[in-house]
N, C-alpha and C positions, 0 to 999 in steps of 0.2 A: 051612496058612493063616498068613499073616504077621500078627503082632500090632502094636498101635499103637506100641509102643516102638520096634520095628524100623523101622517106617515113618518115625517122627520122626527116628531116627538117619540114615536114608537121605536124608531131606529136608534135614537140616542139611548133609550132605556135598554134596548137589546145589546147595544155595544158595551154599555156599562156592565151589564150582567155577564157578558162574554169575557171582559177583562177580569171581573171578579172571580169567575170560574178559573181563569188562568192562574190567578194568585192562590186559589184554594187547591188546585191540582199540584202546584209547585210546593206548597206547604205540606201537603199530604205525602208527596214524594220524598221529602226530607225527614219525615217522621221515622222514629226508631223502628217501628213495625208498621209500615204503610198498609192501610186497608185497601186491598186490591179491588174488592167489590165496589167500595165507595168511589175509588178512583175511576173505575170503568163507568159508573153511573154519571159522574161529573163530566167525563170525556164525551159520553153519549149526549148529554144535555148540551154541551158546548157545540157539538156537531149540528144538533137540531137548531140551535140559535144561529149558527153560521148560515144554514140553509134559509131560515126565515129572514135574516138580514139580506141575503142575496135576492130573495123574492121581493122584498120591499124596495130595495134599490132599483130593481128592474121596473117596478111600478112608477118610480120617479123619472125614469128616462123615457122621453116621448118616443112613440113609434114613428119611424121614418119610412115613408113609402118610397121604395127605390124604383 
């Protein structure tokens, strides 16, 4: 089982990568001839990261029995 500290470290790394992808997508968009295929790949990777971040954040929130 993965403990909370490991999840938080992984989350920090994923959030950093997500921000880096934002910067890369923005830089690619302002290029003279933007590579649409590369931009689509970066956006797809960014969405996968967002989903993984959400999944890990859900693991950190304790289940509450109502």
